[in-house]
Every structure is written in C-alpha cells, then in structure tokens.
PLY file of the C-alpha trace (Angstrom):
ply
format ascii 1.0
element vertex 434
property float x
property float y
property float z
element edge 433
property int vertex1
property int vertex2
end_header
170.20 203.99 -20.16
170.39 204.13 -16.39
173.29 205.40 -14.32
174.94 202.90 -11.98
177.16 203.38 -8.95
178.91 200.19 -7.82
180.59 200.57 -4.46
182.05 198.67 -1.54
183.66 195.79 -3.44
187.13 194.90 -4.63
187.64 196.51 -8.04
190.08 194.90 -10.48
190.53 197.17 -13.51
192.75 194.59 -15.31
194.20 197.48 -17.30
197.72 196.14 -17.64
198.63 196.60 -13.99
198.13 194.33 -10.99
196.41 197.11 -9.04
193.10 196.66 -7.31
191.01 198.89 -5.08
189.51 197.65 -1.83
187.04 199.17 -1.41
186.62 200.61 -4.86
183.95 202.32 -6.91
182.91 201.96 -10.55
180.39 204.32 -12.13
178.88 204.33 -15.59
176.29 206.33 -17.47
174.77 205.93 -20.93
176.80 202.76 -21.41
180.14 204.48 -20.76
182.41 204.00 -17.74
182.89 207.32 -15.95
184.99 206.40 -12.89
187.16 203.50 -11.73
189.19 203.86 -8.57
189.40 203.92 -4.79
186.31 204.76 -2.78
187.95 207.71 -1.05
188.50 209.49 -4.37
185.17 208.61 -5.97
182.66 211.31 -6.88
179.38 211.25 -4.97
176.60 209.23 -6.52
174.12 211.17 -8.62
170.66 211.31 -7.15
169.22 209.35 -10.09
171.95 206.66 -10.10
171.21 203.06 -9.12
173.53 202.27 -6.20
174.61 198.66 -5.74
176.44 197.54 -2.62
179.19 195.20 -3.79
180.74 194.59 -0.36
180.66 190.82 -0.94
181.65 191.12 -4.60
184.58 191.66 -6.92
184.02 194.06 -9.81
185.87 193.43 -13.05
185.51 193.77 -16.82
183.23 191.38 -18.66
185.05 188.36 -20.06
185.83 188.04 -23.78
185.51 184.66 -25.53
187.56 184.56 -28.74
186.06 181.36 -30.18
182.79 179.47 -29.77
179.70 178.16 -31.55
176.63 178.98 -29.45
174.27 177.09 -31.75
175.99 173.80 -30.90
174.77 173.98 -27.30
172.15 171.29 -28.03
175.05 168.83 -28.54
176.23 169.10 -24.92
177.08 165.70 -23.37
176.45 163.95 -26.70
179.92 163.24 -28.17
182.07 161.64 -25.50
185.31 159.63 -25.55
185.56 159.48 -29.32
188.53 159.55 -31.65
189.01 162.86 -33.42
187.82 161.37 -36.71
184.66 159.94 -35.13
183.98 163.11 -33.15
183.82 165.23 -36.31
181.83 162.58 -38.17
179.16 162.27 -35.47
179.01 166.07 -34.99
178.33 166.62 -38.67
175.62 163.97 -38.54
173.97 165.71 -35.57
173.92 169.03 -37.46
171.55 167.44 -40.00
168.88 167.27 -37.29
168.93 170.98 -36.44
166.08 172.94 -37.98
166.38 176.70 -38.27
164.12 177.02 -35.24
166.38 174.63 -33.33
169.41 176.68 -34.32
167.81 179.86 -32.99
166.98 178.33 -29.60
170.34 176.56 -29.35
172.12 179.85 -30.02
169.92 181.63 -27.49
170.64 178.94 -24.89
174.36 179.36 -25.59
174.13 183.13 -25.36
172.38 182.95 -22.00
174.97 180.47 -20.75
177.74 182.91 -21.69
176.02 185.85 -20.01
175.21 183.84 -16.90
178.90 183.08 -16.51
180.22 186.56 -17.11
181.07 186.54 -20.83
179.96 189.84 -22.35
181.74 189.57 -25.72
182.08 186.53 -27.96
183.31 185.54 -31.39
180.75 183.13 -32.85
180.75 181.24 -36.11
178.48 178.62 -37.69
176.21 178.03 -40.65
172.80 179.77 -40.67
174.36 182.84 -39.08
171.43 184.94 -40.24
169.36 182.99 -37.69
172.00 182.89 -34.97
172.69 186.61 -35.07
169.07 187.37 -34.20
169.40 185.21 -31.08
172.65 186.88 -30.01
171.16 190.33 -30.57
168.04 189.38 -28.62
170.16 188.14 -25.71
172.13 191.38 -25.66
175.62 189.96 -26.14
178.41 191.87 -27.80
179.47 189.58 -30.64
181.51 189.27 -33.78
179.80 186.68 -35.96
181.22 184.86 -38.96
179.03 182.75 -41.25
180.72 179.44 -42.03
182.28 179.24 -45.48
182.90 175.81 -47.01
182.93 174.56 -50.59
179.47 172.99 -50.22
176.85 175.60 -51.21
179.66 178.12 -51.49
177.69 180.62 -53.59
174.85 180.85 -51.06
177.30 181.07 -48.15
179.23 183.86 -49.83
176.03 185.82 -50.39
174.91 185.39 -46.78
178.28 186.70 -45.63
178.01 189.77 -47.87
174.41 190.40 -46.78
175.33 190.29 -43.09
178.36 192.51 -43.66
176.05 195.05 -45.26
173.46 194.76 -42.49
175.73 194.93 -39.44
179.12 196.03 -40.71
182.55 194.68 -39.77
183.21 197.38 -37.18
181.48 200.33 -35.56
179.53 201.18 -32.43
176.91 198.43 -32.57
176.98 195.32 -30.41
177.09 193.04 -33.47
179.93 193.01 -35.99
180.48 190.59 -38.87
183.62 188.81 -40.02
184.44 186.11 -42.54
184.45 182.48 -41.43
186.17 179.92 -43.65
185.82 176.74 -41.59
189.34 175.51 -42.22
191.97 175.09 -44.91
190.92 171.47 -45.40
187.24 172.24 -46.04
187.80 175.30 -48.23
189.27 175.30 -51.72
192.10 177.65 -52.58
189.60 179.63 -54.65
187.28 180.10 -51.67
190.17 181.14 -49.45
191.29 183.66 -52.10
187.71 185.05 -52.17
187.79 185.33 -48.38
191.05 187.24 -48.42
189.72 189.63 -51.08
186.53 190.34 -49.12
188.43 190.86 -45.88
190.64 193.42 -47.58
187.71 195.20 -49.22
185.53 195.33 -46.10
188.27 195.70 -43.45
186.79 192.63 -41.75
188.40 190.04 -39.50
188.78 186.45 -40.68
188.00 183.59 -38.29
189.39 180.18 -39.25
190.16 176.84 -37.61
193.84 176.19 -38.20
195.96 173.08 -37.59
193.19 171.63 -35.45
193.23 167.96 -36.50
195.27 165.21 -38.10
192.63 164.96 -40.82
193.28 168.59 -41.73
197.02 167.94 -41.97
196.40 164.95 -44.23
194.36 167.07 -46.64
196.99 169.81 -46.64
199.67 167.21 -47.34
197.59 165.97 -50.26
197.72 169.53 -51.62
201.48 169.37 -51.35
202.30 171.35 -48.20
203.99 170.27 -44.95
201.56 172.14 -42.69
198.35 174.16 -42.68
200.03 177.49 -41.92
202.62 176.84 -44.64
199.75 176.34 -47.08
197.90 179.51 -46.08
201.09 181.52 -46.37
201.79 180.12 -49.83
198.39 181.25 -51.11
198.68 184.73 -49.59
196.01 184.24 -46.95
197.72 185.04 -43.66
197.70 188.53 -42.19
197.04 190.59 -39.06
193.28 190.35 -39.61
193.26 186.55 -39.18
192.04 185.02 -35.89
193.11 181.37 -36.00
191.51 178.94 -33.57
193.30 175.94 -32.03
196.70 175.92 -33.82
197.62 172.58 -32.26
199.74 171.08 -35.03
202.34 173.73 -35.86
206.04 173.27 -36.47
208.60 175.84 -35.33
208.68 177.51 -38.73
204.91 177.94 -38.66
205.05 179.50 -35.20
207.52 182.07 -36.52
205.36 182.51 -39.61
202.24 183.36 -37.59
204.28 185.83 -35.55
205.67 187.55 -38.67
202.22 187.83 -40.23
200.76 189.07 -36.90
198.06 186.38 -36.88
196.01 186.24 -33.65
195.35 182.85 -32.01
192.22 181.74 -30.13
193.44 179.22 -27.55
190.83 176.59 -26.63
192.64 174.23 -24.24
189.67 172.13 -23.07
188.48 171.47 -26.62
191.99 170.66 -27.82
192.48 168.18 -24.98
189.09 166.54 -25.42
189.06 166.09 -29.20
192.75 165.77 -30.02
194.36 164.86 -26.70
196.90 167.62 -27.35
198.08 170.95 -25.97
198.64 173.76 -28.47
202.14 175.34 -28.38
200.84 178.53 -26.81
203.95 179.34 -24.80
206.03 179.13 -27.95
203.55 181.26 -29.87
203.55 183.93 -27.19
207.33 183.86 -26.93
207.46 184.47 -30.69
205.17 187.48 -30.26
201.81 186.06 -31.34
198.75 187.71 -29.79
196.64 185.11 -27.96
193.16 185.15 -26.41
191.19 182.41 -24.68
188.19 180.68 -26.19
185.87 178.03 -24.80
184.91 176.50 -28.15
181.42 175.00 -27.90
179.41 172.90 -25.47
179.79 169.90 -27.80
183.56 169.69 -27.27
183.92 171.33 -23.85
180.53 170.63 -22.26
180.37 174.18 -20.96
181.34 177.69 -21.97
182.71 178.75 -18.58
185.64 181.04 -19.32
186.71 181.05 -15.66
187.20 177.31 -15.91
189.03 177.77 -19.21
191.52 180.08 -17.51
192.23 177.38 -14.93
192.58 174.65 -17.57
194.87 176.86 -19.66
197.06 177.52 -16.67
197.33 173.90 -15.63
197.87 172.40 -19.08
200.44 174.96 -20.13
202.36 174.47 -16.88
202.43 170.75 -17.68
203.50 171.42 -21.26
206.34 173.63 -20.06
207.13 171.38 -17.09
207.35 174.68 -15.24
204.94 175.64 -12.44
205.85 179.31 -12.96
204.51 179.31 -16.52
201.24 181.15 -17.19
200.94 183.31 -14.04
197.46 184.28 -12.89
197.67 187.89 -14.09
198.47 186.66 -17.59
195.65 184.13 -17.58
193.17 186.84 -16.59
194.41 189.05 -19.42
193.87 186.20 -21.91
190.16 186.33 -21.05
189.88 190.12 -20.87
192.18 192.73 -22.42
194.30 190.42 -24.59
191.19 188.66 -25.83
189.54 191.98 -26.65
192.68 193.03 -28.54
192.47 189.82 -30.58
189.01 190.91 -31.74
190.02 194.55 -32.37
187.76 195.60 -29.50
190.46 196.50 -27.01
189.65 200.20 -27.24
186.07 199.48 -26.14
186.13 196.55 -23.71
188.47 194.21 -21.83
189.41 196.49 -18.92
187.74 198.94 -16.58
188.88 202.35 -17.80
186.92 205.60 -17.89
185.71 206.17 -21.44
185.37 202.49 -22.33
182.03 200.78 -22.75
180.33 199.51 -19.62
180.80 195.75 -20.07
181.12 194.92 -16.38
180.56 191.91 -14.14
180.55 191.25 -10.41
181.63 187.99 -8.77
180.65 186.78 -5.32
183.46 186.20 -2.83
181.64 184.95 0.26
181.35 181.23 -0.45
183.40 178.75 1.62
185.27 177.43 -1.43
186.41 180.97 -2.26
187.90 181.92 1.10
190.21 183.60 1.92
191.10 186.26 -0.68
194.86 186.57 -0.25
195.15 187.31 -3.97
191.99 188.33 -5.89
193.53 187.42 -9.24
194.47 183.92 -8.07
190.99 183.49 -6.61
189.38 184.40 -9.91
191.53 182.04 -11.97
191.78 178.97 -9.75
188.80 179.04 -7.37
185.98 180.99 -9.04
183.33 179.29 -11.16
181.20 180.93 -13.80
178.14 180.51 -11.61
179.78 182.81 -9.04
179.00 185.75 -11.33
176.23 187.82 -9.76
175.70 190.86 -12.03
176.39 191.47 -15.72
176.10 194.62 -17.79
176.71 194.81 -21.53
177.09 198.31 -22.91
175.47 199.58 -19.72
172.40 197.34 -20.02
171.94 194.94 -17.12
171.58 191.31 -18.23
172.09 189.49 -14.91
170.91 190.60 -11.47
171.89 188.75 -8.28
172.71 185.65 -10.31
169.43 185.64 -12.24
169.12 186.22 -15.98
166.82 189.12 -16.74
165.50 187.44 -19.89
161.95 186.13 -19.87
162.63 183.26 -22.30
165.62 181.54 -20.72
163.40 178.81 -19.27
161.93 178.23 -22.72
165.43 177.82 -24.18
166.16 175.13 -21.58
162.87 173.38 -22.39
163.65 173.43 -26.10
167.05 171.85 -25.48
165.56 169.05 -23.40
162.88 168.40 -26.02
165.44 168.24 -28.83
167.56 165.79 -26.85
164.55 163.54 -26.25
163.62 163.54 -29.92
167.16 162.81 -31.07
168.51 160.42 -28.45
169.43 158.11 -31.33
172.29 160.47 -32.22
174.34 159.41 -29.21
177.21 157.23 -30.45
177.08 153.64 -29.22
180.14 151.52 -28.34
0 1
1 2
2 3
3 4
4 5
5 6
6 7
7 8
8 9
9 10
10 11
11 12
12 13
13 14
14 15
15 16
16 17
17 18
18 19
19 20
20 21
21 22
22 23
23 24
24 25
25 26
26 27
27 28
28 29
29 30
30 31
31 32
32 33
33 34
34 35
35 36
36 37
37 38
38 39
39 40
40 41
41 42
42 43
43 44
44 45
45 46
46 47
47 48
48 49
49 50
50 51
51 52
52 53
53 54
54 55
55 56
56 57
57 58
58 59
59 60
60 61
61 62
62 63
63 64
64 65
65 66
66 67
67 68
68 69
69 70
70 71
71 72
72 73
73 74
74 75
75 76
76 77
77 78
78 79
79 80
80 81
81 82
82 83
83 84
84 85
85 86
86 87
87 88
88 89
89 90
90 91
91 92
92 93
93 94
94 95
95 96
96 97
97 98
98 99
99 100
100 101
101 102
102 103
103 104
104 105
105 106
106 107
107 108
108 109
109 110
110 111
111 112
112 113
113 114
114 115
115 116
116 117
117 118
118 119
119 120
120 121
121 122
122 123
123 124
124 125
125 126
126 127
127 128
128 129
129 130
130 131
131 132
132 133
133 134
134 135
135 136
136 137
137 138
138 139
139 140
140 141
141 142
142 143
143 144
144 145
145 146
146 147
147 148
148 149
149 150
150 151
151 152
152 153
153 154
154 155
155 156
156 157
157 158
158 159
159 160
160 161
161 162
162 163
163 164
164 165
165 166
166 167
167 168
168 169
169 170
170 171
171 172
172 173
173 174
174 175
175 176
176 177
177 178
178 179
179 180
180 181
181 182
182 183
183 184
184 185
185 186
186 187
187 188
188 189
189 190
190 191
191 192
192 193
193 194
194 195
195 196
196 197
197 198
198 199
199 200
200 201
201 202
202 203
203 204
204 205
205 206
206 207
207 208
208 209
209 210
210 211
211 212
212 213
213 214
214 215
215 216
216 217
217 218
218 219
219 220
220 221
221 222
222 223
223 224
224 225
225 226
226 227
227 228
228 229
229 230
230 231
231 232
232 233
233 234
234 235
235 236
236 237
237 238
238 239
239 240
240 241
241 242
242 243
243 244
244 245
245 246
246 247
247 248
248 249
249 250
250 251
251 252
252 253
253 254
254 255
255 256
256 257
257 258
258 259
259 260
260 261
261 262
262 263
263 264
264 265
265 266
266 267
267 268
268 269
269 270
270 271
271 272
272 273
273 274
274 275
275 276
276 277
277 278
278 279
279 280
280 281
281 282
282 283
283 284
284 285
285 286
286 287
287 288
288 289
289 290
290 291
291 292
292 293
293 294
294 295
295 296
296 297
297 298
298 299
299 300
300 301
301 302
302 303
303 304
304 305
305 306
306 307
307 308
308 309
309 310
310 311
311 312
312 313
313 314
314 315
315 316
316 317
317 318
318 319
319 320
320 321
321 322
322 323
323 324
324 325
325 326
326 327
327 328
328 329
329 330
330 331
331 332
332 333
333 334
334 335
335 336
336 337
337 338
338 339
339 340
340 341
341 342
342 343
343 344
344 345
345 346
346 347
347 348
348 349
349 350
350 351
351 352
352 353
353 354
354 355
355 356
356 357
357 358
358 359
359 360
360 361
361 362
362 363
363 364
364 365
365 366
366 367
367 368
368 369
369 370
370 371
371 372
372 373
373 374
374 375
375 376
376 377
377 378
378 379
379 380
380 381
381 382
382 383
383 384
384 385
385 386
386 387
387 388
388 389
389 390
390 391
391 392
392 393
393 394
394 395
395 396
396 397
397 398
398 399
399 400
400 401
401 402
402 403
403 404
404 405
405 406
406 407
407 408
408 409
409 410
410 411
411 412
412 413
413 414
414 415
415 416
416 417
417 418
418 419
419 420
420 421
421 422
422 423
423 424
424 425
425 426
426 427
427 428
428 429
429 430
430 431
431 432
432 433
C-alpha cells in the first residue's frame, strides 16, 4: 500500500473534541494513520509518499452508515407517497423480480453510491447476502453484513448465516465482518429469535434487527400478547449490548429505559422513518436515557439516496422540531453520529470513526470552494448543513484510494448504472398506480 501525505487543508479529527487544524496534515502508510495535526508540527513527507494538496479541501474521517440495504438501490424512485402497509407490500413484490445477478449489480451500485458520497463503513443486511458480500468486497467498502433471517426458508437462511460467519468471521482485521440479521420481531418466530441469540453468544457476533418500525409490527406483537416490540424481545431474553436496532419509532417510555438498561444500540434513520411512517423516532429521549445511537440512511427505496451528509441535516432538523428546541442536536453531535458514535455502534470505534494515529486510514476529503459552501465560519456547521455527498473529492478505505478528484476509481461503475436503467425499463410495471 502506498504512503500518502495530505497537506494544506482544514483537518477535522472528530476525536471527541471540537479542534481542527488549519492548515493541517494527515499522513498514513500501509493503511494506518501515522500523523494528524497542525502543519507546523508535521514530519516531512517521505520521498516515496504521494503528496496531495488539500488547500481547497477539508480532511475528515470516512463516514459510518449504521443501517442500509445496498441491494435495494434498483428500487430508487419506485415507491412514492404510499401508506406504510402498501409500501412494504409493493417492496416485497418488487423483490420477486430481482435475480441473483440483479442483486449483485444493485449491491455494487449501492456500494459505489456510498463511496462516492464519503461512506467508508456500512452495516448492510438483506437476503442473498452471499451474493451481496462479493459486491461489497469488490467495491472495497468496510462492511458488516447480516443475512436476513425470517421464518420462510429458515433452515437455508440459518445455514447461509453460519457459512458466512465461518468464511469472514464476526470480527477481526478484514474489511468484511458478519453479523446476524433477524428482519424483525414480527417476521421471526420466537424460536428463530432464540436461535439468533444463541448464535450471537456463541460467535460473539452483533445482531442487526428492525425494531418498532411499523404499526403492522406492533399489531403482530400485540397478537403475541405484548404491549410493544421491545417488551416482547426482553421477555424472550433477546435484548443485549450486541443488538443494533434500526428505527425504534414506536417505543413507550418503559421501552426506552429498557433499551438503555440492556445497552442496545440504535441505528437512527430519520429520512426513512419520515417517508414510510410519517414519524420521528424518540432519539433525544433514547440518548438522554444513555442509549448509544448512530445514523443510518436506510436504502434508496425509502430514502431515494444514501447521502449521509444529508441524513445529518435531516436528523438535526427533525429532532429540533420534535424537541421544539432549536438548540437540540448541535452540529458537533450530528457529526459524531455519522463518525465516531456510529463506529462505536458497530464495535469498530477502535479502528475507524476519527482521525487518530494508529487507526485505520478510512479518510475522506470534501471540497470547500463552491459558492453554496462559502464562507467557512464553522467547518462543522458547513459539513452538516451545507455540504452534499457529491462534495466529497477523495476517499480512502484502509489506505486504498477509492475516489480521486470526485471520480470513482472502479472500472465497472458505468456498467452498474446501465444495469439499473435496464432493470427499471424491464420492470416499469412494478410502479404502483393511483
């Protein structure tokens, strides 16, 4: 791996302080960060290092997406202005028209979208994860993948999960890790959820689950005799500090305290929650109770993009509205929800999420010379409320460059776009009609 010497830009370590260096320097070698700090204290560049002038850039850690489904990127702009019940019904119908080849290219398209917009780590879950994981590995993303577990074809899904755990492992130094992915408490029997808990304990793997995400889910949980989805999972011994629960919209106060006591992590997906359910999750209450939270984009089918910069802005605005307090969700906190706090949610905080010597070189640069970005009174505010994902100019994952001057370095990104357009043409009938 090459050595890199990034100099001349504003460096935001996002390491728990509000410090930045202008100008600053970041160096990395063999995929490991070796220096982060002011230019005047930086070591000289090695003769064999690639020097990049970042004078018109900000340099910051790669973003961390705690919840998405890259293989649903072919459903972008398909499911609009539907009730929650209809949205899920039409989405499941669309899945029937994805071949394994389609799933690979959809996942690759999603992976390239994430990289193009500065996401270097993602938590991804879907069926056919054995296909998806090859696309994510090919793209060069850092990812924790979780094959979807539901009662339908449960035996085959269990075996695929165990096979992937054996192949990639739940933790370690590789870019790909594997977790367990029960889709939700409404689509998984108690027996399947017990199996998931047992495997998580045996393999020391994270569990990724949709929790309290819809009224339909609550109705099924009520049918099983429980007042809420978190109450149900607690009753069957499922909750724990290895659970990453996405959405968490419909929680009562007792459930918020319950998630805090069990140290459950929450993936907050504000755009998806607003679009499908018309609701805002009680994130401020969860955080006040001590729950660890990270941001997620969810998928292109229910967000229409996977731009984590935009998700920071949406999270800030919606949670200010929910609190009726413009001081809620300050910019430094929003940035941490997409970097260090998100990495901590995925047990990767010791490797990524901030620019610190010794961590892995997951690094991005963002342009700051466009008219809509000027002036930079506060770099953190600029990143949260003015920057767009397409302002990302360079991306490195584990020291490997994936984006250069705003251009993906992959030779098949154009083909992924072509495949998406072709699939949409062939399946235009899937668009819901009034």
